[in-house]
C-alpha positions, -999 to 999 in steps of 0.1 A, spaced: 476 900 -106 478 863 -117 459 839 -97 473 804 -89 447 783 -80 423 796 -113 415 761 -135 419 786 -166 445 786 -195 473 805 -191 488 816 -226 524 812 -229 553 826 -255 544 811 -287 505 803 -280 510 775 -258 490 764 -234 492 750 -202 462 743 -171 466 746 -135 474 710 -128 499 716 -158 516 745 -139 514 728 -106 536 698 -123 563 726 -132 572 720 -95 573 688 -90 591 679 -122 614 705 -119 625 682 -84 637 659 -116 651 681 -142 622 691 -162 618 721 -174 588 743 -183 600 738 -221 602 704 -219 566 699 -201 553 716 -230 573 693 -253 562 663 -236 530 669 -234 530 675 -276 548 645 -277 516 625 -255 544 617 -226 519 638 -198 481 632 -209 449 630 -188 432 605 -164 407 587 -195 383 599 -172 390 635 -189 398 628 -221 370 636 -252 359 618 -286 354 633 -315 331 608 -339 333 619 -376 303 607 -389 311 600 -424 276 598 -439 268 580 -466 289 556 -467 326 557 -486 338 532 -504 366 513 -489 377 505 -519 383 535 -535 401 551 -503 411 527 -472 413 491 -487 424 491 -520 427 462 -541 451 463 -572 456 436 -581 416 428 -585 398 429 -621 393 463 -632 352 463 -624 368 459 -590 395 471 -582 383 508 -595 406 540 -611 428 549 -578 455 539 -575 479 530 -544 501 554 -526 529 550 -501 520 566 -463 538 580 -432 532 543 -424 549 513 -437 520 492 -429 494 512 -442 485 520 -488 456 547 -490 441 557 -523 458 586 -543 428 609 -539 439 609 -499 473 630 -501 475 644 -468 460 609 -453 489 593 -464 510 629 -444 496 615 -413 492 581 -412 512 574 -384 490 588 -363 459 570 -370 447 536 -377 426 513 -397 402 486 -387 396 470 -424 372 443 -416 340 457 -400 305 443 -410 270 445 -394 244 426 -403 218 450 -407 195 462 -434 219 479 -463 197 519 -459 212 544 -447 196 544 -407 195 514 -404 232 520 -401 233 551 -383 217 533 -352 236 507 -354 273 525 -358 265 551 -334 248 528 -302 261 494 -308 225 479 -315 202 473 -340 173 494 -336 141 464 -323 110 462 -305 112 507 -301 138 506 -280 163 537 -285 198 529 -272 208 561 -263 244 575 -292 277 567 -274 277 603 -263 246 605 -249 257 572 -223 291 597 -212 262 628 -210 248 609 -185 280 582 -173 303 613 -165 281 649 -167 296 679 -182 327 695 -172 323 728 -182 292 754 -190 291 739 -220 273 711 -225 286 671 -223 274 658 -257 274 680 -292 262 675 -326 282 695 -351 265 708 -377 228 690 -367 209 658 -363 209 635 -396 184 641 -416 160 616 -437 183 588 -444 150 565 -462 149 536 -441 120 560 -416 142 547 -386 162 565 -357 191 578 -364 207 571 -334 218 602 -323 199 604 -293 192 596 -253 173 568 -262 157 554 -233 179 579 -211 157 601 -219 162 641 -235 181 653 -211 206 635 -224 204 640 -263 228 664 -276 228 696 -285 227 705 -321 247 732 -335 219 738 -357 239 764 -384 267 762 -406 301 776 -388 311 786 -422 293 816 -435 302 847 -419 272 854 -401 279 824 -382 261 826 -346 246 799 -324 216 809 -316 198 784 -294 229 789 -271 234 826 -268 209 855 -264 204 883 -281 221 913 -271 191 934 -262 185 907 -236 217 909 -217 226 891 -184 207 910 -162 174 906 -176 179 868 -178 187 870 -142 149 892 -135 137 866 -156 152 835 -135 137 852 -101 105 856 -112 107 826 -125 124 810 -94 89 831 -75 62 811 -96 76 773 -90 75 784 -53 36 781 -58 35 747 -69 53 726 -45 34 694 -52 52 702 -85 81 708 -77 83 673 -60 83 656 -88 106 638 -110 95 660 -144 101 698 -123 138 683 -110 141 675 -148 129 709 -162 146 727 -136 182 710 -145 181 715 -183 167 752 -170 199 758 -153 223 739 -182 203 761 -211 210 794 -179 245 788 -178 250 782 -211 233 811 -226 254 833 -193 282 823 -202 315 839 -218 334 806 -216 304 791 -242 307 821 -259 341 823 -265 339 783 -273 317 789 -300 338 820 -319 355 807 -344 363 848 -351 395 845 -331 408 821 -349 432 831 -366 425 824 -405 452 809 -415 445 779 -397 403 784 -408 417 782 -440 439 751 -430 413 735 -420 385 744 -451 366 771 -455 337 747 -459 304 736 -436 328 703 -427 362 717 -420 346 743 -400 330 717 -380 363 700 -371 380 732 -360 351 744 -335 349 708 -329 389 715 -315 378 746 -299 355 728 -282 374 697 -264 398 727 -256 368 737 -233 360 706 -219 330 693 -242 338 655 -238 316 644 -275 317 655 -300 298 642 -333 301 656 -370 282 648 -393 301 648 -425 267 655 -442 231 663 -433 214 636 -453 221 610 -487 190 631 -506 196 664 -524 239 666 -518 268 651 -531 276 626 -505 300 597 -498 268 582 -516 286 572 -549 257 549 -567 270 566 -595 240 579 -614 220 614 -601 207 622 -577 237 604 -560 273 609 -565 297 596 -586 331 585 -580 346 617 -598 321 633 -578 336 620 -546 372 622 -560 368 660 -571 344 677 -547 340 646 -510 377 642 -511 394 667 -513 372 681 -482 378 661 -463 412 651 -464 419 688 -461 397 688 -432 407 656 -414 443 661 -417 446 693 -402 421 682 -375 448 653 -366 476 676 -371 460 706 -352 452 680 -324 489 665 -321 508 699 -323 483 712 -291 493 680 -272 454 673 -271 457 637 -291 464 614 -269 432 632 -248 412 627 -272 403 597 -299 387 605 -332 371 580 -347 361 580 -382 328 560 -392 304 550 -417 273 532 -421 290 507 -445 311 501 -470 306 505 -509 303 467 -528 330 448 -542 318 459 -584 311 490 -599 281 487 -606 263 500 -643 260 536 -636 302 533 -624 292 538 -593 291 514 -560 257 508 -536 254 495 -502 273 471 -487 274 461 -446 289 434 -453 327 446 -449 344 481 -445 372 503 -428 365 525 -401 390 548 -381 408 560 -346 430 580 -338 447 591 -309 431 590 -267 455 563 -265 452 544 -294 486 542 -318 488 550 -352 502 538 -378 488 505 -378 465 484 -394 436 456 -383 418 435 -396 419 419 -432 390 416 -464 387 387 -484 410 398 -518 378 415 -537 369 437 -502 339 416 -502 340 400 -463 362 401 -434 392 374 -437 410 376 -407 397 394 -369 357 401 -375 353 438 -356 313 441 -353 293 479 -340 295 465 -303 337 460 -307 334 499 -315 313 513 -294 332 496 -270 367 508 -280 353 542 -275 345 537 -240 374 519 -230 394 549 -242 378 573 -218 380 548 -191 342 534 -193 336 503 -179 322 489 -216 308 457 -187 289 479 -169 257 489 -168 227 513 -175 192 520 -164 171 499 -184 137 513 -203 120 486 -183 141 496 -148 160 469 -148 200 467 -162 211 475 -192 243 463 -206 264 497 -228 272 469 -251 262 435 -260 279 405 -237 310 392 -254 317 419 -269 350 437 -267 370 467 -273 398 464 -301 431 458 -282 450 458 -307 447 497 -308 462 500 -278 489 471 -277 
């Protein structure tokens, strides 16, 4: 039986999907001569989109700090020790040239825009930058500002059985500065901490151990445990009236919904994807996290953060100091860039082809850039004075460049952008008033971003 009132996706010929609201749109659009195939085509082209309040965000955090001079803001006319070993290539956007080691980015450059004038005044250590870029503020006075995704969780809540804020594949590890990494609910409380996957989705035995119950338990046994818990709780009426009890109950109910939800099981089940799709993203941890992020967006998760790496130690990362135990520029060329190029381009193309890109902001951030000059070890060191980030979807016009760096990529030369502007841009895309306030740690109103910081409007105009 076809349920016209169900708020679910219906499969159509060719693998397209249509939600109930869009199905009802067909009748209204038919009156003006727009057919179902035309509606789907318009949706894929971004002409039919959700309200801002229903948009999602995928934040890719390039842990380690990519070299902007070697990737997105090349200086081919500078001295050899500045321009490095790579050459710029033309792209699908007449305004964007990028590195030859990102050839798949070049093919979709009309779908993303670059901001080449980002800077911050925080310490040039990884976790200081992680905190600043994801929250818009430095960690000072012991106050942990919530991650942008935690703010979305607090203001919007969940749309489905899945959590509103997810981190893939897990929270960041050590950064060397012994500071909070910024991937938490902060003063909003643990209720708005992200759900961290804590698993590698590229592994053959991948599952979500903290989300799905063991097979031997089953929903009936969980229901019996829930009833027993309700009976015990009745004996503690004073406790039940407390704020701690309310939070405990809310967390239990949320966990129970996830553990017993068929939607949650399905959203995390990458086996449902055709093998060629999985291979297009790359059969590695980052690639499969990008694919999983697309599935989570389709299932109503509001905010997903993907960490390209888990730490800057004992991994080949963007942290190209040149000598061991860090990564060399050749390691970036041969290992890191191809993995990133494949997965990011697959994500953007997939979202676009499914008509989801305009409803999903994809932003690629990092804690800092790299020094304009190559160091004696043949690498580049930490450089928060100037670097590049990118935005796609969520109302952003692709193919643009905002801001510019000086001739060696050392400092902003035009349109300086700070981390708070980036967070404000994310909120703007999601329909959140960046001039709004949160209940702060002292009970006083706490501004979402610092006064005077604004969204990067050139991305949307």
